[in-house]
C-alpha positions as CSV (number, residue, x, y, z in Angstrom):
1,M,107.8,128.4,95.3
2,T,111.3,127.7,96.6
3,L,112.0,124.1,97.4
4,S,113.6,123.3,100.8
5,N,114.3,120.3,103.0
6,T,110.7,120.7,104.3
7,P,108.2,118.6,102.3
8,Q,105.9,120.8,100.2
9,T,102.8,120.1,98.1
10,K,101.8,121.8,94.9
11,L,99.0,121.4,92.3
12,E,100.2,122.0,88.8
13,T,97.9,122.1,85.7
14,F,99.0,120.7,82.4
15,P,97.3,120.6,78.9
16,D,94.3,118.4,78.4
17,N,92.8,119.5,81.8
18,V,95.3,117.4,83.8
19,T,96.1,118.5,87.3
20,L,99.1,116.9,89.1
21,H,99.5,116.7,92.8
22,L,103.2,117.1,93.4
23,E,105.1,116.4,96.6
24,Q,108.5,118.0,96.8
25,E,111.4,117.7,99.2
26,G,115.2,118.2,99.3
27,T,117.8,120.2,97.3
28,G,120.2,119.3,94.5
29,R,119.8,117.3,91.4
30,A,116.2,116.4,90.4
31,I,114.9,112.9,91.2
32,L,111.4,112.0,89.9
33,I,109.8,109.1,91.7
34,L,106.8,107.4,90.1
35,H,104.7,105.3,92.4
36,G,103.1,101.9,91.6
37,G,99.5,100.6,91.9
38,A,99.7,100.8,95.7
39,G,99.5,104.6,95.4
40,P,101.7,107.5,96.5
41,A,101.8,106.3,100.2
42,S,103.8,103.2,99.1
43,V,106.8,105.4,98.1
44,K,106.5,108.2,100.7
45,A,109.2,106.9,103.1
46,F,111.5,106.1,100.2
47,A,111.0,109.6,98.8
48,N,111.9,111.1,102.2
49,T,115.1,109.0,102.2
50,M,116.0,110.1,98.7
51,A,115.6,113.7,99.7
52,Q,119.0,113.4,101.4
53,Y,120.5,113.0,97.9
54,G,118.6,115.5,95.7
55,R,115.4,117.4,94.9
56,V,112.7,114.8,95.0
57,I,109.5,115.2,93.0
58,T,106.8,112.6,93.7
59,P,103.6,113.1,91.6
60,T,100.4,111.3,92.3
61,H,99.2,109.8,89.0
62,P,95.8,111.3,88.3
63,G,93.1,109.1,89.7
64,F,95.2,107.7,92.5
65,G,95.0,108.8,96.1
66,G,91.5,110.4,95.6
67,T,92.8,112.8,92.9
68,P,90.8,113.5,89.7
69,R,91.5,111.8,86.4
70,P,89.9,113.2,83.2
71,E,88.1,110.5,81.4
72,H,90.2,110.9,78.2
73,F,93.4,110.5,80.3
74,A,93.6,106.8,80.3
75,A,96.9,105.3,79.2
76,V,100.5,105.0,80.4
77,E,101.6,107.1,77.4
78,D,99.4,109.9,78.6
79,L,101.2,109.8,82.0
80,A,104.7,109.6,80.3
81,L,103.9,112.6,78.1
82,T,102.7,114.7,81.1
83,Y,105.8,113.9,83.1
84,L,108.0,114.8,80.2
85,S,106.1,118.1,80.0
86,L,106.8,118.6,83.7
87,L,110.6,118.2,83.1
88,E,110.4,120.7,80.3
89,R,108.2,123.2,82.0
90,F,110.6,123.5,85.0
91,E,113.7,123.2,82.8
92,L,114.9,120.1,84.7
93,S,117.9,118.3,83.2
94,E,120.0,115.3,84.1
95,V,117.0,113.9,86.0
96,L,117.1,110.6,87.8
97,V,113.7,108.8,87.1
98,I,112.8,106.0,89.5
99,G,109.6,104.0,88.7
100,F,107.9,101.3,90.8
101,S,105.7,98.6,89.2
102,I,103.5,100.5,86.8
103,G,105.6,103.6,87.6
104,G,108.5,101.6,86.0
105,W,106.4,101.2,82.9
106,I,105.8,105.0,82.9
107,A,109.5,105.6,83.3
108,A,110.4,103.2,80.5
109,Q,107.9,104.9,78.2
110,M,109.3,108.3,79.1
111,A,112.8,107.1,78.0
112,V,111.4,105.7,74.8
113,L,109.6,109.0,73.9
114,D,112.3,111.5,74.9
115,A,115.3,110.9,77.2
116,S,117.0,114.2,76.5
117,R,116.3,115.5,80.0
118,I,116.9,112.1,81.7
119,D,120.3,111.1,83.0
120,R,119.5,107.7,84.6
121,V,116.4,105.4,84.8
122,I,115.7,102.9,87.6
123,L,112.9,100.4,87.3
124,V,111.8,98.6,90.5
125,N,109.8,95.5,89.9
126,A,108.3,97.1,86.8
127,V,105.5,95.9,84.6
128,G,104.7,96.9,81.1
129,V,106.4,94.5,78.7
130,Q,105.3,91.2,77.3
131,V,107.6,88.3,77.8
132,E,106.9,84.9,76.2
133,G,106.2,82.3,78.9
134,E,105.9,84.9,81.7
135,T,102.6,86.2,83.2
136,I,101.8,89.0,85.5
137,A,99.5,88.1,88.3
138,D,96.0,89.4,87.9
139,V,95.9,91.5,91.1
140,F,92.3,92.6,90.4
141,T,90.9,89.2,91.3
142,L,92.8,88.9,94.6
143,A,91.7,89.5,98.2
144,P,94.0,91.8,100.2
145,Q,95.6,88.8,102.0
146,E,96.2,87.0,98.7
147,L,97.7,90.1,97.2
148,S,100.0,90.5,100.2
149,A,101.1,86.9,99.9
150,L,102.3,87.5,96.3
151,S,103.8,90.8,97.1
152,F,106.1,90.1,100.0
153,H,108.8,87.7,100.9
154,D,107.5,87.6,104.4
155,P,103.8,88.7,104.2
156,A,103.2,88.1,107.9
157,K,105.2,91.3,108.6
158,F,103.0,93.3,106.3
159,S,99.6,91.7,106.8
160,I,96.6,93.8,105.9
161,D,93.3,93.7,107.8
162,P,90.7,95.3,105.6
163,T,88.1,95.2,108.4
164,R,90.1,98.0,110.1
165,F,90.1,100.3,107.1
166,T,88.1,103.5,107.4
167,P,85.4,104.2,104.8
168,E,87.8,106.8,103.3
169,Q,90.6,104.3,103.1
170,K,88.4,101.7,101.5
171,A,87.2,104.2,98.9
172,Q,90.7,105.3,98.1
173,M,92.0,101.8,97.7
174,A,89.1,100.9,95.4
175,G,89.8,104.1,93.4
176,N,93.5,103.2,93.1
177,F,92.6,99.8,91.7
178,R,90.1,101.2,89.3
179,T,92.7,103.7,88.0
180,L,95.4,101.0,87.8
181,A,93.1,98.9,85.7
182,I,92.5,101.7,83.3
183,Y,96.2,102.7,82.8
184,G,97.4,99.2,82.8
185,N,94.8,97.9,80.3
186,A,93.8,95.2,82.8
187,P,94.4,92.4,83.0
188,E,97.3,92.5,80.6
189,M,99.3,95.2,82.4
190,S,101.5,95.5,79.4
191,D,102.1,97.1,76.0
192,V,102.8,94.7,73.2
193,K,105.0,97.3,71.5
194,L,107.1,98.5,74.5
195,R,109.7,95.7,74.7
196,S,110.9,96.1,71.1
197,R,111.2,99.9,71.5
198,L,113.4,99.7,74.6
199,A,116.4,98.7,72.4
200,S,116.5,102.4,71.2
201,V,117.0,103.6,74.8
202,S,120.7,104.3,75.4
203,T,120.1,106.0,78.8
204,P,121.9,104.0,81.6
205,T,119.2,101.9,83.2
206,L,119.1,99.8,86.4
207,V,116.4,97.2,86.8
208,V,115.9,96.1,90.4
209,W,113.9,93.1,91.4
210,G,112.8,91.3,94.6
211,A,113.8,87.7,94.4
212,S,110.5,86.6,96.0
213,D,108.2,88.7,93.8
214,R,105.3,86.6,92.7
215,I,103.4,89.4,91.0
216,A,106.1,89.5,88.3
217,K,108.8,87.0,88.7
218,P,112.6,87.8,88.5
219,S,112.8,86.0,85.2
220,Y,110.4,88.6,83.8
221,G,112.6,91.3,85.3
222,R,115.7,89.9,83.6
223,A,113.9,89.9,80.3
224,F,112.9,93.5,80.9
225,A,116.5,94.5,81.6
226,A,117.8,92.6,78.6
227,A,115.5,94.6,76.3
228,F,117.3,97.9,76.9
229,A,120.4,98.9,75.0
230,N,122.3,99.8,78.2
231,A,120.9,98.2,81.4
232,K,122.0,96.1,84.3
233,F,119.9,93.9,86.6
234,E,120.1,93.6,90.4
235,L,118.3,91.1,92.5
236,I,117.4,91.7,96.1
237,E,117.1,88.6,98.2
238,N,114.4,88.2,100.9
239,C,112.3,90.7,99.1
240,G,109.1,90.7,97.0
241,H,107.3,93.2,94.8
242,L,107.8,96.2,97.1
243,P,111.6,96.6,97.9
244,Q,111.0,100.2,99.1
245,I,108.9,98.7,101.9
246,E,110.5,95.3,102.5
247,Q,114.2,96.1,101.9
248,P,114.5,99.9,101.8
249,D,118.1,100.1,102.9
250,T,119.3,97.7,100.2
251,L,117.2,99.5,97.5
252,T,118.6,102.9,98.6
253,R,122.2,101.5,98.4
254,L,121.6,100.2,94.9
255,V,120.1,103.5,93.7
256,V,122.9,105.6,95.2
257,D,125.6,103.3,93.9
258,F,124.2,103.3,90.4
259,A,123.0,106.9,89.9
260,L,124.3,109.2,92.6
261,T,127.8,108.2,93.6
262,H,129.3,109.7,90.5
263,D,126.7,112.4,90.2
264,T,127.5,114.7,87.2
265,A,124.6,117.1,87.9
266,A,125.6,120.4,89.3
267,P,124.6,120.8,92.9
268,G,121.8,123.3,93.2
269,G,121.5,123.3,89.4
270,P,118.4,124.2,87.4
271,G,115.2,122.7,88.5
272,L,112.7,122.8,91.3
273,N,113.4,126.1,92.8
274,C,111.1,127.4,90.0
275,L,108.2,125.4,91.3
């Protein structure tokens, strides 16, 4: 399959009977986008924007969006290893990895395990580390309106009316939350070992946070950034847990300034044209 500027979908099977649903768009250096608990739809518009700057791959984590998840495939490390296998299988190098919420946890775990094919890491309102005195909201106990109130600076602009959901949408949302709980070891949504291991990651890392995030507060994000050997922290004002939805232009500018302005990857280099 040759990647073009037209969005394409591919199913790719990996060891352990894991099938990935991959969305692909754009040309140039490889950009891997890892969605959060809201599912692949929550990063779709951002992925479309990023396709102006490179070859974007957006996998759906198995179990999200109605996709199958093998019962044994049940941890963030499983996801990280599979995505590292994806980079290796398609000989991708100098990859920009962008992870949102639990996707940020996956990205951080990838960098801990093997950053040899990763050029830059960007974590957006990520979860996954334990920080003394900081808690992550238990999203599994919240009604949709309560979750929205914690997720957005201005929740009125992004209000959710679950009574208008189709049965299919309700089933998919429920499936997303069940899968998130499994991968995130709910309600902890963290790995006690991860924070100490981030000191070994020398890959340039950007941690972006919405100033009004009440799922995981900015102080948690600052501690996350400080755990890396080579990271910077950026705060987005008037923004909550989902900058890609609430402040997409600001997020795009931060990503481009950090990772793409001085791009060292060869345009049209090795990568997704082999998918």
